[in-house]
C-alpha positions in Angstrom: 51.0 24.5 11.8 50.3 20.9 11.0 49.6 18.4 13.8 50.0 14.6 14.1 47.1 12.9 15.8 47.2 9.3 17.0 44.0 7.4 18.0 43.4 3.8 19.0 40.7 1.6 20.4 37.8 2.9 18.4 35.9 -0.4 18.8 33.2 0.3 16.4 32.4 3.8 17.5 32.3 5.3 14.1 30.2 8.2 15.4 32.8 9.3 17.9 35.7 8.9 15.4 33.9 10.9 12.8 33.2 13.7 15.4 36.9 13.8 16.4 38.1 13.9 12.8 35.7 16.6 11.8 36.3 18.7 14.9 40.1 18.4 15.3 41.9 17.1 12.2 42.4 19.5 9.4 43.8 17.5 6.5 43.8 20.7 4.3 46.3 22.3 6.6 48.6 19.2 6.5 47.5 17.4 9.7 48.3 13.7 9.8 46.1 11.1 11.5 47.5 7.8 12.6 45.0 5.2 13.6 46.6 2.6 15.8 44.1 -0.3 15.5 41.2 -1.9 17.3 38.4 -0.5 15.1 36.0 -3.5 15.6 34.5 -5.6 18.4 32.7 -2.8 20.3 29.7 -2.5 22.5 26.0 -2.2 21.5 26.7 1.4 20.3 29.4 0.4 17.9 29.2 -0.6 14.3 32.3 -2.4 13.0 31.4 -2.2 9.3 30.6 1.5 9.3 33.8 2.2 11.2 36.0 0.2 8.8 34.2 1.7 5.8 34.6 5.3 7.1 38.4 4.7 7.7 38.8 3.0 4.3 37.1 5.9 2.5 39.1 8.5 4.5 42.3 6.7 3.6 41.4 6.8 -0.1 40.8 10.6 0.2 43.9 11.3 2.2 46.4 8.5 1.4 49.5 10.5 2.5 48.0 11.9 5.7 46.1 8.9 7.1 48.0 5.9 8.3 45.9 3.0 9.3 47.5 0.2 11.4 46.3 -3.3 12.3 45.4 -4.0 15.9 44.8 -7.3 17.5 41.1 -7.1 16.8 41.7 -6.5 13.1 44.2 -9.4 13.1 41.6 -11.7 14.6 38.9 -10.5 12.2 41.1 -10.7 9.1 42.4 -14.2 10.1 38.7 -15.3 10.4 37.6 -13.8 7.1 40.6 -15.1 5.2 40.5 -18.5 6.9 44.1 -18.4 8.0 45.8 -18.8 11.4 46.8 -15.7 13.4 50.3 -14.8 14.5 49.0 -13.7 17.8 49.5 -15.9 20.9 45.8 -16.1 21.6 42.8 -16.5 19.4 39.2 -15.5 19.9 35.8 -16.0 18.2 34.7 -12.8 16.6 31.5 -11.5 18.1 28.3 -11.9 16.2 27.6 -8.2 16.9 30.7 -7.4 14.8 29.7 -9.8 12.0 26.1 -8.7 12.0 27.2 -5.1 11.3 28.3 -6.2 7.8 24.8 -7.2 6.8 21.2 -6.4 7.2 19.2 -7.8 10.1 17.2 -9.8 7.6 20.3 -11.4 6.1 21.6 -12.3 9.6 18.2 -13.8 10.5 18.3 -15.8 7.3 21.7 -17.2 8.2 20.4 -18.1 11.6 17.3 -19.8 10.1 19.3 -21.8 7.6 21.8 -22.9 10.3 19.0 -23.9 12.7 17.4 -26.1 10.1 20.7 -28.0 9.7 21.8 -28.2 13.3 20.0 -28.6 16.6 23.0 -28.6 19.0 24.2 -25.1 20.0 27.9 -25.7 19.1 27.2 -26.9 15.5 24.6 -24.2 15.0 27.1 -21.4 16.0 29.9 -23.0 13.9 27.6 -23.0 10.9 26.6 -19.4 11.5 30.2 -18.3 11.7 30.9 -20.2 8.5 28.0 -18.5 6.7 28.7 -15.1 8.0 32.3 -15.4 6.8 31.2 -16.5 3.3 28.7 -13.6 3.1 31.1 -10.9 4.3 34.0 -12.1 2.0 31.6 -12.1 -1.0 29.8 -8.8 -0.3 32.7 -6.8 1.0 35.7 -8.2 -0.9 37.5 -4.8 -1.3 37.2 -4.1 2.4 38.4 -7.6 3.4 41.5 -7.2 1.1 42.3 -3.8 2.5 42.0 -5.1 6.1 44.4 -8.0 5.3 47.1 -5.7 4.1 47.1 -3.2 7.0 50.6 -2.9 8.6 51.3 -3.6 12.2 53.4 -0.5 12.8 54.4 2.8 11.3 57.8 4.3 11.9 59.0 7.9 11.5 62.5 9.3 12.2 61.6 9.9 15.9 58.6 7.7 16.6 57.3 4.1 16.3 53.5 3.8 16.3 52.0 0.4 17.2 48.7 -0.9 18.6 49.6 -2.5 21.9 53.3 -1.7 22.5 56.5 -3.5 21.6 59.1 -5.4 23.4 62.7 -4.7 22.4 64.9 -7.8 22.8 68.6 -6.7 23.1 69.9 -9.6 21.1 67.3 -9.0 18.3 66.4 -5.3 18.4 64.3 -5.5 15.1 62.3 -8.6 16.0 59.2 -6.6 16.9 58.8 -5.7 13.2 58.0 -9.4 12.5 55.5 -10.0 15.3 
């Protein structure tokens, strides 16, 4: 018997996601896995890059059985990387912990050193670091950045709607949630 698993809020914990998938999900038996978003912006144990790369590779291997949705954290990261505004009501700065996971410690230190030579006030230094991290990630991880940008916000079956953070049905416009 095939099962449907839905998981959200991984927040960089690639290790835990991998353990759950290997322990519980049997794609060979027809299981389906629906990932509901929030793969990045975790704690000190998380690694956003490894998490996204693992999910990306898994989706390439099981394209019909793995559904990957965009959460608010992916929206923020994707809007930052693609230099576009976000559709969300609030915006945040992406954590340097998330950005650093896409590069070596030496590369991140190099970005810091270059920025500190250009700017001495904290705000300008951080802005320059964000700009250089963005440039580096987009150049070095182009395929992953493009994949992230195209992730859908929801997945609908005959009986279920899967989303990251819920939806609000407005009686006058019952389908408006699909555009938000």
